[in-house]
C-alpha positions in Angstrom: 69.2 0.5 -37.9 66.7 -1.8 -38.7 68.7 -4.3 -36.7 69.1 -2.4 -33.4 64.8 -1.9 -33.0 64.5 -5.5 -33.9 67.2 -6.1 -31.3 65.8 -3.9 -28.5 62.0 -4.5 -29.1 63.3 -9.0 -28.7 65.0 -8.1 -25.5 62.1 -5.9 -24.0 59.7 -9.3 -24.9 61.8 -11.2 -22.5 62.1 -9.0 -19.9 58.1 -9.3 -19.8 58.5 -12.8 -19.8 61.3 -13.2 -17.5 59.6 -10.5 -15.2 55.9 -12.9 -15.4 58.2 -15.7 -14.8 60.4 -14.3 -11.6 56.9 -13.0 -10.4 54.9 -16.7 -10.7 58.4 -18.4 -9.7 58.2 -16.0 -6.5 54.5 -16.9 -5.6 55.3 -20.5 -6.5 58.5 -20.4 -3.8 56.2 -18.3 -1.8 52.9 -20.8 -1.9 55.2 -23.9 -1.6 55.7 -23.9 1.9 52.3 -23.3 2.8 50.4 -27.0 3.9 47.0 -27.4 2.8 44.8 -30.0 5.5 41.4 -30.9 3.5 38.5 -31.2 6.2 36.0 -29.6 8.2 36.8 -26.8 10.3 34.5 -24.8 12.1 35.8 -21.0 11.6 34.9 -19.7 15.3 35.4 -23.5 16.4 33.2 -26.6 17.5 30.0 -25.3 19.0 30.4 -22.0 18.8 28.1 -19.5 21.3 28.4 -16.3 19.9 27.4 -13.3 22.4 28.0 -10.5 20.2 29.0 -9.2 16.8 29.6 -6.8 14.6 30.5 -6.0 11.0 30.2 -3.0 8.2 27.8 -2.7 5.4 27.6 -0.1 2.3 29.4 2.6 5.3 27.7 2.2 8.3 28.9 -0.6 11.3 26.1 -2.4 12.5 26.8 -3.9 15.9 24.5 -6.8 17.9 24.4 -7.8 21.5 22.4 -11.0 23.0 21.0 -9.5 26.2 19.2 -12.7 27.5 17.2 -14.9 24.8 17.3 -11.7 23.2 19.1 -9.7 20.2 19.4 -6.0 20.6 21.3 -3.2 18.9 24.3 -2.3 20.8 24.1 1.5 22.8 19.9 1.2 21.5 18.1 -1.5 23.6 15.1 -0.5 22.4 15.5 -1.2 18.6 12.9 -3.4 17.4 15.3 -6.1 15.5 13.9 -8.9 14.3 14.3 -11.5 16.6 14.0 -14.6 14.3 16.2 -12.9 11.4 19.1 -12.4 13.6 18.8 -15.9 15.1 19.1 -17.6 11.5 22.1 -14.8 10.9 24.2 -16.2 14.1 23.1 -19.2 13.8 24.6 -19.7 10.1 27.6 -17.5 11.1 28.3 -20.1 13.8 28.2 -23.0 11.1 30.5 -21.5 8.8 32.8 -24.2 8.1 36.0 -24.2 6.3 36.7 -27.7 3.8 40.8 -26.4 3.4 42.9 -25.0 6.2 46.5 -23.6 5.0 49.4 -23.0 7.3 52.2 -21.1 6.8 50.9 -18.6 4.4 52.9 -15.5 5.0 51.7 -13.3 2.1 48.1 -12.7 3.1 48.4 -10.5 0.2 48.1 -13.6 -2.4 45.0 -14.5 -0.6 43.1 -11.3 -0.8 43.6 -10.9 2.7 45.7 -7.6 2.8 42.3 -5.3 2.1 39.4 -7.8 3.1 36.4 -7.2 1.8 34.5 -8.0 4.6 35.7 -8.0 8.4 33.6 -9.2 11.2 34.3 -9.0 15.2 32.7 -11.8 17.2 32.6 -12.2 20.9 32.0 -15.7 21.9 30.4 -16.3 25.9 33.0 -17.4 27.0 34.8 -14.2 26.3 36.9 -15.3 23.6 37.2 -12.9 20.5 37.5 -13.4 16.9 37.4 -11.8 13.4 36.6 -13.4 10.5 38.2 -11.3 7.3 36.9 -12.5 3.9 39.2 -12.0 0.8 39.3 -12.5 -2.7 37.0 -16.1 -4.1 39.0 -19.0 -5.4 40.9 -19.2 -9.1 38.3 -22.5 -9.7 35.6 -19.6 -8.5 32.6 -20.6 -5.8 35.2 -20.7 -2.6 36.5 -18.2 -0.9 39.3 -17.3 1.4 38.4 -16.8 4.9 40.9 -16.1 7.7 39.8 -16.5 11.1 42.5 -14.5 13.0 44.7 -16.9 14.0 48.1 -16.2 12.6 49.4 -17.6 9.0 46.4 -19.7 8.7 43.7 -19.2 5.9 40.9 -21.1 5.2 39.1 -22.1 2.6 34.7 -21.5 2.3 32.2 -23.0 0.4 30.2 -20.1 1.3 30.9 -16.3 1.3 31.2 -14.4 4.6 29.9 -11.7 3.1 26.3 -14.0 1.3 25.9 -15.1 5.3 26.5 -11.0 6.3 24.5 -9.8 3.8 21.7 -7.9 5.8 21.8 -4.7 6.4 19.9 -3.3 9.9 16.5 -2.5 8.2 16.0 -5.7 7.0 17.4 -7.0 10.2 14.3 -4.6 11.4 11.1 -5.8 12.9 8.4 -3.6 11.3 5.3 -3.1 13.0 2.1 -5.0 11.0 -0.9 -2.7 9.7 -3.6 -4.9 11.3 -6.4 -5.9 8.3 -10.0 -4.6 9.6 -12.8 -7.3 8.4 -16.3 -6.4 7.7 -15.2 -2.6 7.7 -18.3 -0.8 9.7 -17.1 2.9 9.6 -14.4 4.5 7.8 -12.4 8.5 8.7 -9.7 10.0 6.7 -9.5 13.6 8.4 -6.2 16.1 7.3 -5.6 19.0 5.3 -7.4 18.2 2.0 -9.3 15.7 3.4 -12.8 15.6 5.1 -13.9 12.1 4.6 -16.6 10.5 7.7 -18.4 7.2 6.2 -20.6 4.8 8.0 -21.8 1.1 6.6 -25.3 -0.2 6.9 -26.2 -4.0 5.8 -29.7 -2.9 6.1 -30.1 0.7 4.6 -33.6 0.0 4.2 -35.0 2.7 6.7 -32.3 5.2 5.3 -32.7 5.5 1.5 -35.6 3.5 -1.1 -32.4 2.0 -2.7 -31.4 -1.3 -1.1 -27.7 -1.2 -3.4 -26.2 2.0 -1.3 -25.0 1.0 2.1 -22.2 3.3 2.4 -23.9 7.2 3.8 -22.2 10.1 5.6 -22.1 9.6 8.8 -24.6 12.2 10.8 -26.0 14.1 7.2 -26.9 10.1 6.5 -26.2 10.8 2.6 -25.8 7.7 0.2 -22.4 7.3 -1.3 -21.5 5.6 -4.1 -20.8 1.9 -3.8 -17.6 1.5 -6.9 -16.3 5.1 -5.2 -16.3 3.7 -1.9 -15.2 0.2 -2.7 -11.4 1.7 -4.4 -10.8 3.8 -1.4 -11.8 0.5 0.6 -9.3 -1.5 -1.6 -6.3 1.7 -1.1 -6.8 1.7 2.9 -6.7 -2.6 2.6 -3.3 -2.1 0.0 -1.5 0.5 2.4 1.6 -1.2 3.2 5.4 0.2 4.9 7.9 0.5 2.1 11.0 1.5 4.8 11.8 1.8 8.1 13.1 5.5 9.7 13.4 5.4 12.7 12.0 4.6 16.1 11.6 5.9 19.4 9.7 9.1 17.9 7.8 11.0 20.3 6.5 14.3 21.6 8.0 17.2 19.6 9.8 14.7 17.5 6.9 13.7 15.1 7.0 17.5 13.9 10.0 16.7 12.1 8.1 14.2 9.6 4.6 16.2 10.0 3.6 13.6 12.2 2.7 15.7 15.3 -1.4 16.0 16.4 -0.9 20.0 15.1 0.7 19.5 12.1 -0.6 21.0 9.1 0.2 18.3 6.8 -0.9 15.3 9.3 -3.9 12.8 7.8 -5.3 10.7 10.0 -7.1 7.6 8.3 -9.3 5.6 10.8 -10.9 2.6 10.1 -13.4 0.2 13.0 -14.5 -3.0 12.3 -17.7 -4.4 13.1 -15.9 -6.2 15.3 -12.7 -5.2 17.8 -11.2 -4.8 14.8 -9.5 -1.2 13.7 -6.7 0.6 12.1 -5.2 3.9 13.0 -3.0 5.3 11.0 -1.2 8.9 10.6 0.5 9.7 7.0 2.6 12.7 7.6 5.2 14.6 5.3 6.0 14.1 2.1 9.6 12.6 1.3 11.6 11.3 -1.1 10.4 7.2 -0.9 7.2 9.0 -0.4 4.9 9.5 2.6 6.1 9.1 6.2 3.6 7.0 8.4 3.0 6.0 11.8 0.2 3.8 13.3 -1.5 5.8 15.9 0.3 5.3 19.2 3.5 3.8 18.1 7.0 5.6 18.5 8.1 3.8 15.0 8.2 6.1 12.0 8.3 4.0 8.5 7.4 5.1 5.0 4.8 5.1 2.0 4.8 4.9 -1.6 3.2 8.3 -3.1 0.9 6.5 -4.9 -0.3 4.3 -2.4 -1.8 7.3 -0.4 -2.6 9.6 -3.4 -6.2 8.5 -3.0 -6.5 9.5 0.9 -4.6 12.0 1.3 -7.4 13.7 -1.0 -10.5 12.0 0.2 -13.9 13.9 1.2 -17.3 12.9 1.4 -18.1 15.1 -1.4 -16.3 13.3 -3.7 -17.2 9.7 -2.9 -20.9 10.8 -3.1 -23.9 9.0 -4.5 -24.8 11.4 -7.7 -28.1 9.0 -9.2 -31.2 11.4 -9.1 -33.0 8.8 -8.5 -32.2 4.6 -8.0 -35.7 3.1 -9.0 -36.7 0.4 -10.9 -39.7 0.8 -13.3 -41.1 -2.2 -11.7 -41.7 -0.2 -8.3 -43.0 2.8 -10.2 -47.1 2.5 -9.6 -47.8 6.4 -10.2 -45.1 9.7 -11.0 -46.6 13.1 -11.3 -44.3 15.2 -13.4 -44.8 19.0 -13.2 -43.1 21.6 -15.6 -46.1 23.9 -15.9 -48.6 21.2 -17.3 -49.7 18.4 -14.9 -49.2 14.9 -16.0 -50.6 11.9 -14.1 -48.9 8.9 -15.5 -50.1 5.8 -13.7 -48.9 2.2 -14.0 -51.1 -0.9 -13.6 -50.2 -4.3 -13.7 -52.9 -6.6 -14.6 -52.6 -10.3 -13.1 -52.3 -13.5 -15.1 -55.2 -15.1 -15.6 -55.6 -18.4 -13.5 -53.9 -21.1 -16.0 -51.7 -18.6 -17.8 -48.3 -18.4 -17.3 -46.3 -15.1 -15.1 -44.8 -14.1 -18.3 -48.1 -13.1 -19.8 -49.2 -10.7 -17.5 -49.7 -7.3 -19.0 -49.1 -3.9 -17.6 -51.7 -0.7 -19.0 -49.6 2.8 -18.4 -52.6 6.0 -18.5 -51.3 9.4 -19.1 -53.4 12.3 -17.5 -56.4 9.4 -17.5 -55.8 8.2 -21.7 -53.3 5.2 -22.5 -50.5 5.6 -23.4 -47.3 3.4 -25.5 -46.2 1.4 -22.4 -42.6 1.1 -23.5 -42.1 5.1 -24.7 -43.4 5.1 -20.8 -41.2 3.3 -19.7 -38.2 4.9 -21.8 -39.4 8.2 -19.5 -39.4 7.4 -16.8 -36.0 5.7 -17.0 -35.1 9.1 -18.6 -35.3 10.4 -15.4 -33.6 7.5 -13.9 -30.5 7.7 -16.6 -29.7 11.8 -14.6 -26.6 12.3 -13.1 -25.5 14.9 -10.9 -22.3 17.3 -11.9 -21.9 18.7 -8.3 -23.1 19.4 -5.3 -24.0 23.1 -3.7 -24.1 23.9 0.3 -26.8 26.6 0.8 -29.1 26.9 -1.8 -32.6 26.1 -1.8 -35.2 25.1 -4.1 -38.2 27.8 -3.2 -39.8 28.4 -7.1 -39.5 25.3 -8.6 -39.3 25.2 -12.6 -39.8 21.1 -12.6 -41.3 19.0 -9.6 -41.6 15.4 -9.9 -43.3 13.2 -7.6 -42.8 9.3 -7.5 -45.0 7.1 -6.0 -44.0 3.6 -5.3 -44.5 -0.1 -3.7 -42.0 0.4 -1.2 -43.2 0.1 2.4 -40.6 2.4 3.5 -40.9 4.9 1.3 -43.9 5.4 -1.2 -43.3 8.9 -2.1 -40.1 10.3 -3.6 -39.9 13.9 -4.6 -37.9 16.3 -6.9 -37.6 19.6 -7.2 -35.9 21.3 -10.1 -34.9 24.9 -9.6 -33.2 27.6 -11.5 -29.1 27.8 -11.1 -27.5 28.9 -14.1 -27.3 29.1 -17.7 -25.8 25.6 -17.9 -27.4 23.6 -14.6 -30.7 23.2 -12.6 -30.4 22.3 -9.2 -32.1 19.8 -7.6 -33.7 18.9 -4.0 -34.5 14.7 -4.1 -34.7 15.0 -0.2 -32.1 12.3 0.0 -29.0 13.8 -1.1 -28.0 17.4 -0.6 -28.7 19.9 -3.2 -26.9 18.6 -6.3 -26.5 20.2 -10.3 -27.9 18.6 -12.8 -27.1 19.6 -16.5 -29.8 22.2 -17.8 -30.3 20.4 -21.2 -30.9 17.0 -20.1 -33.5 18.4 -18.3 -35.0 20.5 -20.7 -34.9 17.2 -22.8 -37.0 14.9 -20.5 -39.3 17.7 -20.2 -39.7 17.6 -23.8 -39.7 13.7 -23.5 -42.9 14.0 -21.3 -44.6 16.6 -22.7 -45.0 15.4 -26.1 -46.3 11.4 -25.0 -47.8 9.5 -27.3 
């Protein structure tokens, strides 16, 4: 019984080896009649002039045709093709050569050409057509079998046809450039949740006592926080497409992408330079890739990453407003009138250095209601005012009965006096009017602390 099992196993092993032998013998005999010729064989012919070509990539057919000096998508003459990219592709295809020619091939499956990995249909300028088919990589690797449509002929190339025709139609698309605006003079962002209109002033002396404020709400001229505006402008400068969607989109078709003028989701970003440079961009509905977007006046739709436009979609004038209660240096102060029920008048007098003394030797005298007080304490008390920050803005509120009034007299030519008026608002906040910003909420505890600091000044 054991001998019978062993005999059966031996017969099976012999059958496998015999089958392998006959398979190898069959392949050897099939390829024995194949003649090999080394050389340089232009697959499309010497000096090939390609007039049209098509191939399939990712399940989609790409068909291109030359019209004069320009390449077009077959059946869509207005498609924005990147001419340089297409010309480079066509040039590489025309230059494709075989370094080995195999003749007498009657079994294309031996080379992977019975089910090609890629097929390219090519029309030459003289009317001839060629079909290039990509087969297997050779056993030694780094080379590929290619058929050029000749019966019984296979070429070996060192460049894969798939690498020459690797581009998708998107990658062959000429994307519009987003204009870069230098020396921005105005930024406008309008949309469902965005309402911002800011103007830049290089010289802001006529608008505010603080020369560091350059951005102001257009029309109302409320100052904006420099850092907040810089972040917003950085996001505008970094705007970039991350995908091409469609072209020839206009009229009612814009609504599909939320880019129509009446669209409830569209956001318009307008940037005006100090020269003639400008950018006008429309951001539309959200999509898987982020948001649809297009340049104003264009008919091409793209996508933009959600994180790159998030700040723009929510930008408002209130979100970038400066929240400083007072932006002054101690050296700019001449007199401060502090009235929280009891009038306190602080005066600062700089003593000039005597002749021959260093400028650093000059001193200052500070008085409160005519009596000399500690200058260092007085300076800290004033900086307690300048350190106050607003917690938000309230519209339609007036301070009719101020609980605290601060008049600051300065050595500034355009703004010799600045008045702060604090009124009651609620249990946690005062409302402030300063004549420069809209009514602002300020922490009640910080204002109460300020009043005590001034009331007990030594």
